[in-house]
C-alpha distance (Angstrom), angle and dihedral (degrees) to the residues before:
residue distance angle dihedral
M1 . . .
F2 3.80 . .
V3 3.82 91.4 .
V4 3.80 92.9 53.0
K5 3.83 93.3 47.3
N6 3.79 91.0 47.5
A7 3.80 92.2 49.0
W8 3.80 92.3 49.0
K9 3.80 91.3 50.5
S10 3.82 89.3 51.4
V11 3.80 90.8 51.8
T12 3.79 94.6 48.3
R13 3.79 94.6 41.3
N14 3.87 95.4 57.5
K15 3.80 101.6 39.7
G16 3.80 96.2 152.5
R17 3.80 94.0 51.3
N18 3.80 92.3 46.0
I19 3.80 93.0 49.6
L20 3.79 89.2 49.9
V21 3.82 91.2 50.6
I22 3.81 90.8 48.8
I23 3.82 91.1 50.7
I24 3.80 92.4 48.6
V25 3.81 93.0 47.9
T26 3.80 90.2 48.1
I27 3.81 92.1 50.7
I28 3.81 91.4 49.2
A29 3.81 91.5 48.5
I30 3.81 91.9 49.3
A31 3.81 91.9 47.9
A32 3.81 91.5 49.3
T33 3.80 91.3 48.9
I34 3.80 92.5 49.3
G35 3.80 91.5 46.7
L36 3.79 92.9 51.2
S37 3.80 92.3 47.2
I38 3.82 91.0 50.7
R39 3.80 90.3 49.2
Q40 3.80 92.2 49.9
A41 3.81 91.9 46.7
A42 3.81 90.5 51.1
T43 3.80 91.6 49.8
T44 3.79 91.4 48.2
A45 3.81 91.8 48.2
R46 3.80 91.3 48.5
N47 3.80 93.2 50.0
T48 3.79 92.1 45.9
G49 3.79 91.2 48.7
L50 3.78 92.3 49.9
E51 3.79 91.7 48.5
N52 3.81 91.9 50.7
T53 3.77 94.2 46.5
T54 3.76 114.1 96.9
V55 3.74 123.7 -175.4
T56 3.76 113.4 -143.1
A57 3.74 109.3 174.4
Q58 3.74 135.4 132.5
I59 3.76 126.5 -160.3
S60 3.76 114.7 -155.2
L61 3.76 137.3 167.9
D62 3.79 121.8 -122.9
R63 3.79 98.5 -139.5
E64 3.80 95.5 -176.9
K65 3.78 92.2 55.2
L66 3.79 90.9 45.7
I67 3.80 92.0 52.0
S68 3.81 93.7 46.4
E69 3.83 91.9 49.1
S70 3.77 89.8 47.5
R71 3.83 90.8 52.8
N72 3.79 91.6 47.7
Q73 3.77 90.7 50.4
F74 3.79 91.4 48.0
E75 3.80 90.6 51.5
W76 3.80 90.3 49.5
F77 3.80 91.7 52.4
R78 3.83 90.8 48.6
R79 3.79 91.0 53.0
I80 3.80 91.8 49.2
R81 3.78 91.6 49.5
R82 3.81 91.7 51.6
F83 3.77 92.2 49.5
R84 3.77 111.4 97.8
P85 3.76 117.8 179.4
V86 3.78 116.7 -131.2
W87 3.78 112.5 -129.9
C-alpha cells in the first residue's frame, strides 16, 4: 500500500509535468496512428491500382519493311565494294 500512496502523491505533487507528459504521449500516439493509416491506405491503393492495370500490347515484326531495308543495305554494300578509288 505504501508504493501506491507514494506514487499517487508523486502524481498529484507534479501536476504540470504530468500534464505535459500526457500531452506528449497523446501527440505521439496520434502521430503513430495517422502514420500507420496513411501507410495502409497507400498499400491498399497500390494493390488496387495493380489489380486494375491491364497490359494489352502486342509486339510484331514488319517483315516487308525488314526485307526492303535488307535489300537496300545489300545494294549499298555492293556499291561500296565496286567503288575503287583512283590514286
